[in-house]
C-alpha positions as CSV (number, residue, x, y, z in Angstrom):
1,M,-24.6,26.0,40.5
2,Y,-23.2,23.2,38.4
3,P,-25.3,20.4,36.9
4,R,-25.2,17.1,38.8
5,P,-23.3,14.3,37.1
6,I,-25.4,11.7,35.5
7,P,-25.0,8.3,37.2
8,A,-23.8,5.3,35.2
9,A,-26.9,3.4,36.2
10,R,-28.9,5.7,33.8
11,P,-27.5,4.8,30.4
12,G,-30.5,6.4,28.6
13,A,-30.0,9.8,30.2
14,R,-26.2,9.6,29.5
15,A,-26.8,8.8,25.9
16,L,-29.3,11.6,25.6
17,Y,-26.9,14.0,27.2
18,A,-24.1,12.9,24.8
19,A,-26.4,13.3,21.8
20,G,-27.3,16.8,22.9
21,V,-23.7,17.8,23.3
22,W,-22.7,16.5,19.9
23,T,-25.8,18.2,18.3
24,V,-24.8,21.6,19.8
25,L,-21.2,21.1,18.8
26,V,-22.1,20.3,15.2
27,L,-24.5,23.3,15.0
28,W,-21.8,25.6,16.4
29,L,-19.1,24.3,14.0
30,L,-21.4,24.3,10.9
31,P,-20.7,27.9,9.8
32,L,-17.0,27.3,10.2
33,F,-17.3,24.2,8.1
34,A,-19.2,26.2,5.4
35,I,-16.5,28.9,5.3
36,I,-13.7,26.3,4.9
37,L,-15.6,24.5,2.1
38,T,-16.3,27.9,0.4
39,A,-12.6,28.8,0.6
40,F,-11.8,25.6,-1.5
41,R,-14.4,26.4,-4.2
42,T,-13.9,28.2,-7.4
43,F,-15.9,31.4,-8.2
44,E,-17.9,29.4,-10.8
45,D,-18.8,26.7,-8.2
46,V,-20.1,29.4,-5.8
47,M,-22.1,31.1,-8.6
48,S,-23.8,27.8,-9.5
49,G,-25.4,27.7,-6.1
50,N,-23.3,24.9,-4.7
51,Y,-23.1,26.2,-1.1
52,W,-23.3,23.1,1.0
53,G,-22.3,20.3,-1.4
54,W,-18.8,19.1,-1.9
55,P,-16.9,21.4,-4.2
56,E,-17.0,20.3,-7.8
57,Q,-13.9,22.4,-8.5
58,T,-11.3,23.4,-6.0
59,D,-8.8,26.3,-6.1
60,L,-7.7,27.0,-2.6
61,L,-4.2,28.2,-3.6
62,G,-5.8,30.6,-6.2
63,N,-8.2,32.0,-3.6
64,F,-5.5,32.7,-1.1
65,T,-3.3,34.2,-3.9
66,A,-6.2,36.5,-4.7
67,V,-6.4,37.6,-1.1
68,F,-2.9,39.0,-1.3
69,T,-2.9,40.2,-4.9
70,Q,-6.4,41.5,-5.5
71,T,-7.3,43.0,-2.0
72,D,-5.6,45.2,0.6
73,M,-5.9,42.4,3.3
74,L,-2.2,42.6,4.2
75,G,-2.7,46.3,4.9
76,Y,-5.7,45.7,7.1
77,F,-3.8,42.8,8.8
78,T,-1.0,45.2,9.6
79,N,-3.4,47.8,10.9
80,S,-5.0,45.3,13.3
81,L,-1.5,44.3,14.6
82,I,-0.7,48.0,15.2
83,I,-4.0,48.5,17.1
84,T,-4.2,45.3,19.0
85,I,-0.7,44.6,20.4
86,P,-0.2,48.0,22.0
87,S,-3.8,48.0,23.3
88,V,-3.3,44.6,24.9
89,L,0.0,45.5,26.5
90,A,-1.5,48.8,27.9
91,V,-4.5,47.1,29.4
92,L,-2.4,44.4,31.0
93,V,-0.2,47.0,32.7
94,L,-3.0,49.2,33.8
95,S,-5.3,46.4,35.0
96,T,-2.4,44.8,37.0
97,M,-1.6,48.0,38.8
98,T,-5.2,48.8,39.5
99,G,-6.1,45.3,40.5
100,Y,-3.1,45.2,42.9
101,V,-4.1,48.5,44.6
102,L,-7.8,47.6,44.8
103,S,-7.2,44.1,46.3
104,R,-4.2,44.8,48.6
105,H,-4.3,48.5,49.4
106,P,-8.0,49.4,50.0
107,F,-8.7,53.0,50.7
108,R,-11.8,55.1,51.3
109,G,-13.9,55.0,48.2
110,S,-12.0,52.1,46.6
111,T,-15.2,50.0,46.4
112,L,-16.9,52.8,44.5
113,L,-13.9,53.2,42.2
114,F,-13.9,49.5,41.5
115,A,-17.6,49.6,40.7
116,T,-16.9,52.5,38.3
117,F,-14.3,50.4,36.5
118,I,-16.7,47.6,35.8
119,A,-19.9,49.7,35.3
120,G,-19.3,50.3,31.6
121,N,-19.3,46.6,30.9
122,F,-23.0,46.4,31.7
123,L,-24.0,49.0,29.1
124,P,-24.5,48.2,25.4
125,H,-21.8,49.6,23.0
126,Q,-24.4,51.4,21.0
127,V,-25.0,53.8,23.9
128,F,-21.4,55.1,23.6
129,M,-21.3,55.4,19.8
130,I,-22.2,59.1,19.3
131,P,-20.4,60.4,22.4
132,V,-17.2,58.5,21.7
133,R,-17.2,59.4,18.0
134,D,-17.8,63.1,18.8
135,L,-15.0,63.0,21.4
136,M,-12.5,61.5,18.9
137,V,-13.5,64.1,16.3
138,S,-13.0,67.0,18.8
139,L,-9.6,65.6,19.8
140,G,-8.6,65.3,16.2
141,L,-8.1,61.5,16.6
142,Y,-11.0,60.3,14.4
143,D,-9.9,57.9,11.6
144,T,-6.5,57.2,13.3
145,Y,-5.0,54.3,15.1
146,W,-5.1,56.2,18.3
147,A,-8.9,56.4,18.3
148,L,-9.3,52.7,18.4
149,M,-6.4,52.1,20.7
150,I,-7.6,54.7,23.3
151,F,-11.2,53.3,23.2
152,H,-10.1,49.7,23.6
153,V,-7.7,50.5,26.4
154,A,-10.4,52.5,28.2
155,F,-13.2,50.0,27.7
156,Q,-11.2,46.8,28.3
157,T,-9.4,48.0,31.4
158,G,-12.7,47.7,33.4
159,F,-13.1,44.0,32.6
160,A,-9.4,43.4,33.0
161,T,-9.3,45.1,36.4
162,L,-12.1,42.9,37.7
163,F,-10.2,39.9,36.3
164,M,-6.8,40.8,37.9
165,R,-8.3,42.0,41.2
166,N,-9.8,38.6,41.8
167,F,-6.6,36.8,41.0
168,I,-4.4,39.0,43.2
169,A,-7.0,38.8,46.0
170,A,-6.8,35.0,45.9
171,L,-3.0,35.0,46.7
172,P,-2.1,34.0,50.3
173,D,-2.0,37.0,52.7
174,E,1.0,35.4,54.4
175,L,3.1,36.3,51.3
176,F,2.4,40.0,51.6
177,Q,2.8,40.0,55.4
178,A,6.2,38.4,55.1
179,A,7.3,40.8,52.3
180,R,6.2,43.8,54.4
181,A,8.0,42.4,57.4
182,E,11.2,42.2,55.3
183,G,10.8,45.9,54.5
184,A,9.7,45.5,50.8
185,S,7.9,48.5,49.3
186,P,4.5,48.1,47.5
187,R,6.4,48.5,44.2
188,Q,8.8,45.7,45.1
189,I,6.0,43.4,46.2
190,L,4.2,44.0,42.9
191,L,7.2,43.4,40.7
192,Q,9.0,40.6,42.7
193,I,6.1,38.7,44.3
194,V,2.8,39.4,42.6
195,L,3.9,39.4,38.9
196,P,5.7,36.0,39.0
197,L,2.6,34.4,40.7
198,I,0.0,35.8,38.3
199,R,1.8,35.0,35.0
200,P,-0.9,32.3,34.1
201,A,-3.6,34.9,34.8
202,L,-1.8,37.5,32.6
203,A,-1.5,34.9,29.8
204,A,-5.2,34.0,30.0
205,L,-6.2,37.7,30.1
206,A,-3.9,38.5,27.1
207,I,-5.6,35.8,25.0
208,L,-9.0,37.1,25.9
209,L,-8.1,40.8,25.2
210,F,-6.3,39.9,22.0
211,T,-9.4,38.1,20.8
212,F,-11.8,40.8,21.9
213,I,-9.9,43.6,20.2
214,W,-8.9,41.7,17.1
215,N,-12.4,40.6,16.4
216,D,-14.0,44.0,17.1
217,Y,-16.1,45.2,14.1
218,F,-18.5,47.7,15.6
219,W,-15.9,50.3,16.7
220,A,-13.8,49.6,13.6
221,I,-16.5,51.0,11.4
222,V,-17.5,53.8,13.9
223,L,-14.1,55.3,14.5
224,T,-12.4,54.7,11.1
225,Q,-13.3,55.8,7.6
226,T,-10.3,55.3,5.3
227,D,-8.6,52.0,4.3
228,A,-5.3,53.3,5.7
229,V,-6.3,52.6,9.3
230,K,-9.1,50.1,9.0
231,P,-8.5,46.8,10.8
232,V,-9.2,43.4,9.3
233,T,-12.8,43.2,10.5
234,A,-13.8,46.3,8.6
235,G,-11.5,45.3,5.7
236,L,-13.4,42.0,5.3
237,A,-16.6,44.0,4.9
238,N,-15.0,46.0,2.1
239,L,-14.4,42.8,0.1
240,R,-18.1,42.5,-0.7
241,G,-18.9,43.8,-4.1
242,E,-21.8,46.1,-4.9
243,W,-23.5,43.6,-7.3
244,V,-21.4,40.3,-7.1
245,S,-19.3,39.1,-4.2
246,A,-16.4,36.6,-4.6
247,W,-17.4,34.5,-1.6
248,N,-14.6,32.1,-2.2
249,V,-12.0,34.9,-1.8
250,I,-13.8,36.3,1.2
251,S,-13.9,32.9,2.9
252,A,-10.2,32.5,2.3
253,A,-9.5,36.0,3.7
254,T,-11.6,35.0,6.7
255,L,-9.5,32.0,7.4
256,F,-6.4,34.1,7.1
257,V,-7.7,36.7,9.5
258,A,-8.6,33.9,12.1
259,I,-5.0,32.6,12.2
260,P,-3.5,35.1,14.9
261,P,-6.0,34.5,17.7
262,V,-6.2,30.8,17.0
263,L,-2.4,30.5,16.9
264,M,-2.1,32.6,20.1
265,F,-4.5,30.3,21.9
266,F,-2.8,27.1,21.0
267,L,0.6,28.5,21.8
268,M,-0.6,29.6,25.3
269,Q,-3.2,27.0,25.9
270,R,-1.6,25.6,29.0
271,H,-1.3,29.0,30.6
272,F,-4.8,29.9,29.5
273,V,-6.4,26.9,31.3
274,S,-4.3,27.3,34.4
275,G,-5.0,31.0,34.5
276,L,-8.8,30.6,34.3
277,T,-8.8,28.1,37.2
278,M,-6.1,29.7,39.4
279,G,-8.5,32.2,41.0
280,A,-11.5,30.0,41.1
281,V,-11.4,29.4,44.8
282,K,-9.9,31.2,47.7
283,G,-8.8,29.8,51.0
C-alpha cells in the first residue's frame, strides 16, 4: 500500500526521489508565490505585464487598504463566518452522535443507513445543483444564510459520520463494557468517555470542515444572489471588473481571505496530526 523506502546504498535513486519531491513542491507553491508577488505590485506594474518578474514598484499597504475601503470584502468575510462556524458546529454534533450509534449500538439496517450517509460523497456536486436550488426556492430560503448552512450541514455530515464512526470504533471495547457494568447510560458513555477520548479527532475534523465550507465557491454562487449574504469566495469573483481588473487588489484580498483556515490549522496543528493518526489502526 505504501512505497518501499529507498535504501541508502542507492544514492542515485534517493537523489532522484528528492529532486522529484522538490519539483512537485515548487510547482504546487508557484501559484501561491505569484499571488503574493502580485499583492505587492502596484496597478501600473501589473498593467505593464510584469507578472512573474520582481515588482518594480511595491504598494502592499495600499493594496490592503483598498481591500477594506474600495470593496465589500469585510461584509463577505462576516458572511462566511456566519455561515461556516454554525455549520461546522452542527456537523460535529450530528456526526459524533451518529458515529457513536453506528459504531457502538448497531441495529437492523444500520449498515444500510451508514451507506446512505456516505453515498452522497460519491456523486458530483453538479448533479444536485438544480434539485437543491429548487428546494431552497420552494422553502423560501434561497439567497439566505440558511440555504448554505442547511446544505453544508446535510452534505458534510455524511463524510463526518464516516470519519467519526471509524475513530469511535477504534476505541477499546473494554472501556464500554466497564462503563455499562457500572450502570452508565449510553448518553453518559458518550459525554463522559467517548468525547474526552476523541477530542483530537474532533479537532482534525473541525479543521477539515472549516476549510471545505470556507473555500466553497460552487454552492456560494448557486444558492446566493445578493451581496448581503455572499461569502468570501463569491465576493472575490465580484472584484473582477468588466473591462479591467485590479489584480493587485484581488491578490491582496485573496491573502486576507486565506488567513482564517491557515491560522486555524497552525493553532490546532498538534491536534490535527494526532487526530488523523489516532484511528489509523485498530487492535
